[in-house]
N, C-alpha and C positions, 0 to 999 in steps of 0.2 A: 165676837168678831172684831170689835175695835181693839181689844187687847192683843188679838192675834196679829192684826195689821201693824200695831205699834211694835210688837216683838220682832216682826219681820223687818220693819224699817230699821230698828236698832241693830239687828244682825247685819243688814246690808251696809250700814254706815261703818260698823266695826270691821266687816270684811273688806270694804273698800280701803279703809285706813291701813289695815294690816297688809292688804295686797299691794297698795302703793309703796309701802315700806319694803316689802319683799322685792318688788320690781326695782326699787332704787338700789337694793343690794346687788342686783344683777349688773348695775351700771359700772362702767370703768371708773377708776379714780380720775381726778382732774388731769388733763393732758400736760399741765405744767410740771408734774412730778416726773415725767418721762424724759430722760436725757437721750435724745436720738440724733444729736449733732455730731455724729462720728461718720466720717467718710469710709465707705467700704468698696472693695473691688472684687470682681469675680476671677477665680483661678481655676485651673484644670488639674485633675488628679488622674494618673495613669492606673487603671484597674487591671485585674487579671484577664479581662476579655477585651481590653483596649486594642491589643495588637490584632486580634481576630476581627473586630468590628470597626476599627479605625475611629473609635469614639472614646471620649474621655468623660470623666464624671466631674461636674462643676461644684465648686464650693466658694464661700465668701470669707474674706478676711478684712480687718481694718486696714486702711491705706498705709498707716505708719507701722505696720507689723509684718514680719517676714512670712513667707509661704510655708506650707507644711514641710517640705523637704529641707528647710533650713533650720528647723527646731532641733536643738541638741539637749536642752535641759529646761526645767521649769515646770509650771502648771499649765496644762492645756485644757480648755473647755470646748467641747463640741456641743453646739446648741442646735437642736432639731426643730425646724419650723412646724406650723400646724397646717390645717386644711387649705389655707390661702396660698401655701407654698411660697411664702415671702421670706426666703432665707436671708436676703439682704437686711430686712428690717429686724429679724431676730438677732442677727449678728450685731446690729447697732444696739439693740436692747441689752444684750449680754455684755458687750464692750462697755456700755454705759454703767452697768452694774460693777464691773471690774474697776472702772475709773473711780466710782464712788467708794469702793472698798479700800482703795489704797494698796491693793495687792501688787507686788512687783514680780517681774519675770513671769508674767501670766499672759497666755495667748488664747484668742478666741477664733474659732472657725465654725462656719455655718454650712453644713451639708445641704445640697439643693436637689430636691426631687421634683422634676418637671413632668407635666403631662404634655402630650403633643398639642400644639396650638397655644401654649402658654407664652405670654410676653416674656422676652428675654431668652427663650430657648433657641439655641443653634441646632436646628433639627437635623442638619447634615453631619454634625461633628460631636454632639453631646448625647449621652444616655438619657432616656426618658422612660416613664412608666405609663401604663394605661389607667384610665379613670375607672377602676373596677372594684367591686365589693367581693369578688371571689377570693377565697383564702390564698390561692396560689399566685394571685396577681395584685393583691391589696398591699400597697407599699407600707401601710401602717403595721401590717402583720408579717413583714418579711417577704412579701410577694416579689416575684421576678419582674425585671424590666420588661418593656413592651414586647408583645408577641410579634410586632412588625419588624423587630430587629433580628439580625442574622444569628446572634447569640444572646442569651439572657443571663442576668445575674440578680440574686436576691438583694433587696435593700439592706438586709442584715449583713450579707457578705461584703457589701461595699463599706459599711461602717466598720466591720472587722478589719478590712484592708487599710482604712484610714487609721484605726487604732494601732495596727501593726507598724505602719509607717512612722508613727509618732513615738511608739513605745521603746524605752530603754531604761536602764537603771537610774538615769538622771531626770526622767520625765514622769510626772504623775498626770493621769488623764481622768477628767470628769466628763460625763455625757449627760446633758440636760435637755428636756423637751417639755413643751406646754401644749395642752389640748390634744390634737392629733399627734403632735410631736411627743407628748407625754405617753400616748399609747405606744408609739414606736419604742421609746426608751424602756417602758415596763416589759414589753415582750422581748426586746433585745437583751435585757438582763436575764431573761429565761434561756435564750438560745445562743447568745454570743459565744463564739469559739475563742475569743480573746478575753482580756481581763482588765477592763477599765477599773480605776480605783474607786469610783463612785458613780452610781446611777441616780439621777434626779428626775422623777416623773411628776409633772405639775398639772393638775386639773384635767386628767384624761376623761373622756366620755365613757370609757369602759376599761376594764382590766381583764387579764387572763387568770382565772382561779386555778389552783393546783389540784383540786379534786371536785367532787360533785356538790359539796355543801355551799350554801349561800346564807347571808344574814337573814335572821327573822325580822321582817318589817311589819309595820302597821298595815292594816287593810287599805288597799288603794282607794276604797270608797271614802276614806277620811283624808285623802291626800289633796287638800285644797287650801288655799290661802296660807296659813302659818302652821300647818300640821306637820307632816313628815319632814319637810325641808325648812323648818325653823332652825337656824344654825345653833341657837342656844340649846335646843333639845338634842340635836345631833351630837354636840360636843359633850353632853352629859351621858349619852347612851352607851352602855356596855352591851355590845351586840352578841347574840348567840348564833351559832351556825349549825344548820341541819340540811339534809337533802330535802329540797322543796316537795311539798305535797300538792300535787296538781289536781285541780278540779275543772276549771274552765280555761285554763291557760293554754295557749296554742303552741307553746314551745317545749312541752315536756320531753320530747325526744331529741331536741336540738339545743337546749339552753346551755349545755356544757361542751358544745362543739368548739373547736378552735375558731377565733381567738377569744371567746368568753370563757372557755375552759380548754382542756387538753384532749378531748375526744376528737376522732376523725382527723388526726394529723396527716393522714395519707392524702388529704385533699389540699394541704398547704403546699408551699414551694418545697422542692427537694431539700433545700437547706434546712428547713424546719422538719420535714417528714422523716428525714434520715436519722434523727436524733432519738436517743432512748429517753422515754418519759421519766424514768426513775432518775437518770443522771440530770435531766433538766430540773427536776424538783430539788434535788440535793444541791446542785450548783446555785440555784436561785436563793435558797434559804441561807446560804453562807456568803452571799455577796453583800456588799455595802450598798444599800438602797435608801433613798429618802423620798417620802411621799409628801409633796408640797400642795396644800389645799387652800384655796381662797375661801375664807369663811362666808363670803357673800356670793359664791357660785352655787346658788340654791334654786334657780328657776327651772321650771319644767312646763312647757306650754300646754301639755295634756291636762294639767290641773289648773288652767287659767280660767277660773270661774268669775272673777271680778272684772267686768268688762272695761271699767274706767281706766285700767292700767294697760299701758302698751309694753307688755312683757317681751323680753328677748332672751331666749335660752341658748343662743349661739349654736344652733344645730345640735343640741343634745341628742344623743342616741336614745330614742324612746321605744326601742324594740322590747319585746317581752324578755329576751335574754339579758338585755342591759338593765331593765327595771327590776329584775330579780337581784341585782347588785345594789340597788338603792334608787331613790326617786330623783336625785339630783347629783351633780358631780361631787359636791362636798360630802354628801352622805356616802357615796360609792367609795371614795378614797379613804374616808375615816373608817368605815367598816372593814375595808380590805386590810388596812394597816393593823387592825386588831386581829383579824383572821390569821395573818402571817405569823405573828408572835415569835419573832426572831430578834436576837440581841443586835444583829447587824442591820436591821431595818428600823426606821423611825418615821413618825408623822411630824411634819412642820406645818403649822397653820398660819395663814397670813390674814390679819384682821382688816376689814374695810376694803377688801379687794375682791372683785368678782371674777368674771371670765376675761382676764386681760393679761396678756403675756408680759408686756412691759411693766405693768403694775406689780406683777409677781416678782419678776427678776430684779427690779430696782427697789423692792421693799426693804426696809431695815432688817427684817427677819431673814430674807433670802441672802442678803449681803453678809449677815452674821454667819449663816450656814456655810457660805463659801470660805470665809476666813477661818472658822473653827475647823472645818474639814481639811483645808489645806495644811493647817498646822499639825493636825493629827496624823495625816498621811505622810508628811515629810519627816515625822519622828516615829514612824510605825516600828513595832517590835520585829525581831528577827524572824525569818521564815521557819527556822528550826532551832532546836537546842541540842547540844552534843555533850555526852558524858562517856568516859572510857577509862577502864582500869585493867591492869596496872598502867599508870601514866607513862612509864618508860617504854612501853611496847610501841613498836613502829606503827601499828594500826591506829594507835591513839593520837598520833601526831597529825597536824594539819597538812604537812607536806610529806605524807607517808610515801616512801619510795620502795616499800616492800613489794616483791614480786610474788603473787599468789601461786602456789603449787597445787596441782589437782590431787587432792587427798580426801575428797568427800564422796558421799553416796546420796543419790536423790531419794526423797521420801516426803511424807506429809504427817504432821501431828495435828489432830483435831481434839481440842480439850474443851470440856463443857462449862468452864467457869468455876467459881468458888475456890476452894483450896487447890493450890498448884500441885501437880503430880510429879514428884521427884523422878520417878522412873522414866517418865516421858522426856524430861529435859536431859537426863543421863543418856538416853538412847540417841537423842538429837546431837548432844555433844560428841558422842562416840562416832556418829556418822559424819561429823564435821571435823574429824581428826583432832579434836581438842584444840581447834584453832580459834578464829575470830567469830565470836557469837554475838549477833546484833539483834537487839530488841527494837522494834518499831512501835511507836505510840502516837495517838492523836492528842493526848494530854497526859499529865501525871509526872512521875519522877523517875530517877535512875535506880529505884529500889531493887530491881532485878539483878543489877550488876554484881554486887558482892555475893548474892545467892548463887549465881551461875559459877563464879570463881570457886565457891565452896564445893560445887558439884563436879568440878574438873575442867571447866573451860579455861583455855589458855589466856584469852582476852575476852572481856565482857564490855559491851558498849550499848548505849541507848541513844537513839535519834527520836526526838519528839517533833512531829510534823505539825507546826503551828498553823499553817495555812497552805493553800494550793501552790504557792510559790516554791515551797520546799521541794516539790516533785520535779522541778526543773533546775534546781541548784546543782552545780557541778560537784560541790563537796559531798552532798547527799548521794548523788549517783555514784561517785567514786567509792564511798564507804559501803554502799550496798553491793557494788561490783566485787569488792574484796572480802565480803563476808563469807564465812564457811558454814554458817547456820543462821537462819533468820526466823524470828518469832514475833508475831503481832500480839501485843497486850490487849486486855479487855478495854472497854470504853463504849464508844458510839460508832457502830459500823457505818452509819450514814456519813459521818465525818471522814472515815477512811475512803468512802466512795467519792465524796466531793473533792477531796484533796489529792486523790491518786488517779481516778478514772480518766482515761484519754490523755495521759501525760507520759513523759519519758520514763518516769519511775515505774509506771505500770508495765511498759514494754520490757524494761530491764528485769523486773520481778518475774515475769513469765519466762524469760530466757534463763534466769537463775534456777528455776525449777528443774532444769535438765540435769544439773549436777550437784545441787545441795538440797538438804532437808529444810522445808519451810513449815512452820507451825503457827498456831494461834489459839487463844482461849477466849471464850465468850464472844465479844464482837469480832475478835481475831479469828474465831472459828467460823462465824457467820459469813465471812468474806471468801471462804473457800468453797469448793464444789463448782458445778457448772452454772448454777443460778444462785441468786442472793435475795433474801428478805432485807430490805434497806432500813426500814424502821425510822424514817424521817419524821413521822407524825405520832410518835409515841409507841410504846410496846403493844403489839396486838395480843389480845386475850383469847384463849381457846373458845370459850362460850360465845363471845361476840363474833368470832370468825365463823363458827358453825352456823349461827343464826343469820348472819349477814356476810356472806363470802365476798361481797364487793364493798365492805365498809372501808372508809377512807384510810384506815391505818395500814392496809395491806398494799405495799408498794414493792414490786418485784422487778428484777432485772438480771443481766448477766453478771457473774461474779468477777472479782478482781484478780484472783490468783489462778495459776494453772497447775493442776495436779492430774496427770493422765488417768490414774485409776478412778478418781472422782468424776472427771469429765466424761470418760467413756461410760461410766455408770449412770450419767444424767442425774446427778445428785444435787439437792438443795440441803444445806446444813441448818441445824438448830441446836440450841445449847440450854443449860440450866433445865434440862428436859423434864425429868420427873419432879424435881423440886418445885418448879413453877407450873407444872401441869400443861405442857406445851404440845402434847400429841395432837389435840384438836386443831390447833393453828397450823402445825406442820402439814397435816393432811389437807387442810384448806389451801395452803400455799401450793401443794402439789396439784390439786384440782384446778386452781386458777392457771397454773403454768400450762396445763393441757387445754383448758377452755379458751384461754386468750391466745393460744398459738405460739407462746414462747418456747414450749417444748413441742416439736413436731413428730416425735416418735410415738408409737402406740402406748407406751407406758412412761411414767416418770417415777423417780425414787427420791426418798428422803432419809437422812440419817440424823437422829437426835442423840446428843451426848449429854448425860447428866453431870452434875457438879462433882468435883474431885475425881474425875474420870477422863481417860484419853484413849483415842485409837491411834496406834502407830502403823502407818501405811507404808509398806515397801513397794516402790514403783515397779521394780522388775517383776515381782510375782503378783502384785495387786492385792496382797493379803494384808488385812487390817487386824491387829492384835490389841485386845483391850487390856489396859492396866488401870489400877485405881480402885476406889472403894464402892462404886455404884455400877450403873448399867448404861448401855447404849442400845439404840433401836434402829433397825434397817427396814424400811417399809417401801412397798411398791404398789402402784395403783394405775388403772387405765382410766379412760375418759369418764367424767362424772355423769350421772343420770340427770341431775339438776344442779346447775351452777349459774345463777343469774341474779341480777339486781332485784332486791325486794323479796327474795325467796330463800328459805333455809337450804343448806347444802344437803344433797343426797349423793353419796359416793359409796358404791358397793364393791364387794370382793377385794378388799384391801388385804394384802399379805404382809406380815411383819415377822421379824425375828428379834428376840431379846438376847443381848449378849451380856454375859457376866465376866468376872475376873478370869483371865486365861483363855476365854473364847476367842476364836478367830473368824474372820469373814472375808471371802474372796470377792473383791469388787468386780473383777473381770467376768466371773460366771454367776455372780449374785447368789452365793450360797455359803453357809457357815455352820459352825458347831453349836450355835445358840438354840434357844427354844422357839419354835415356829408356831404362829397362831394367826387367826384372821379376824377382820373387823368389818362391820358395815356402818355407814352413817346414813340415817333416814330422817329427812326433814330436820336436820340440825342436831339430832340425838345420836350418840354413839351406842351401837348395839354390840355388847361384848366388853370385856375388861380392857381398857385402852393399853395397859402396859403388860398384859398377859400374865398377871400375877395370880389370878384365881382359876385359870383354865388348865394349869399344868397338872 
């Protein structure tokens, strides 16, 4: 008994000591380190609804700095305040950081989100938001301005309009936020329709995950004193990510709803709800994002078992959905940065700073981030690379004055990857009148150019789209406009989506399909059809898809290119088909398109093309002719019997046709000269030979 009492006393002493230290970690750094001696003034910004509402949007700027409409060049930092809605102070904090950095030609603006009744709000003339946690009204999540106003606008739309007003070729834009402002910036990076050069999210209470996985955490029963939220332990942890297994947790059905995840977007503002999840994911992964975490932001009042300490976790989100992301802000952001695993995203940790906005912004590490990022962005590489032969050709010149003549025929080439098919390129060159043959790539070299000249192209050119900026460049658009044949090389179709979707280039490519033949191999094949498997989370494997039709690797959306025969046929494309055993995954994609409502017709269709093989599609007749050394498959299915999370796929009465060399298939009436057979999938197992080889 005495030994037990002694052990308990020793435990409490240790616990108190550790808990006092943890609580001290939560404290702000000394006030003397914060430079807040900068005068700021409030300005007004004219939004897209200002004329209708007679209301403007307020923002802050340093007194000695010009307003937004006067900025012509330089670095602009938009800094988003937190829950206290103290935009003036945040502007002071960031302006102080800029002063310490020595950066020149740099301007700071602080967007201001008011609630009705806030001090400083001009309620008759300024926009304001409701104090609401509903997704469609929550300003942190892109919610609309107050329902009391005659017209409403998303908080993200306002930020878009600010960015658009500031954006030009001479201006670089950073947007940063701390705490609730960090939540705004992370979700704005997902949904923004504009393109700030850098997003900085600091110490947010929660983030929005891209799929249903979450970090594997220690049991919450151990989360006290120095366990889960010991910053040394967190910094050393390599997190694993899985879909949570729920036992007693109350949020199993809601933990992935927006804004903790991307489910139920229809309950968000129209700005958010109207966007394609697949495009949102791809865009986010390719944006430049920095996660800034205070190493002392580790407190969570739910685990405050040492009563001697007066802990303050600064209104940490302690909901079930939030705690599945980690037990404190430092853990949540550290884990999320590992989950993203993108070369354009990075974690920056700030030692000896807890949940303190000025302490974060004016830390040496944050100031270094600003300086390094500004140098990198002002010397960024070209948006595209251009190659063209023979160099004397008019099309190869930057100031090409050649007038294109209508000498082409519309068509589609779908090639399955691997060895290129000469006959497919020769067909495309012929339909392009042996004119300007343009290769589009997301990476790689100009290796196709001499090959195409050897096959009879008059001019061969390659445009490498290095980032999304390329899709708005006038030079790129002009070269695509004057191309007589266009072909997408292999690579990564998710990069094609993120760099082309919802741009001027996408619109132009769809119009070009009216009179030229457009083709692609591998990833360039995948972006054709009416639907696309995007592949942002690694390549989906057939067995995994059949057993888990909602596994995180399956991300589907509308395709990039327009081909009337493929569109009318409601087709999703796949490639490397037999070589990499992709029948199971293509059929799973088809089941998901029907189950998720992306395809609203009674049936959906898929075409899989193997390596060293191509289909040549004539738009007038809708007939696809196979050339090459292997096979292609045209399959059709109706609604699945079982397609849900946690259950293997059951999809019956699948009809397929195997096409060999010389076979043809009419996409308009979905019938061809190949070998027909049927398949069933029952509880994730395919009944019948997938490729129809043993049934003939």
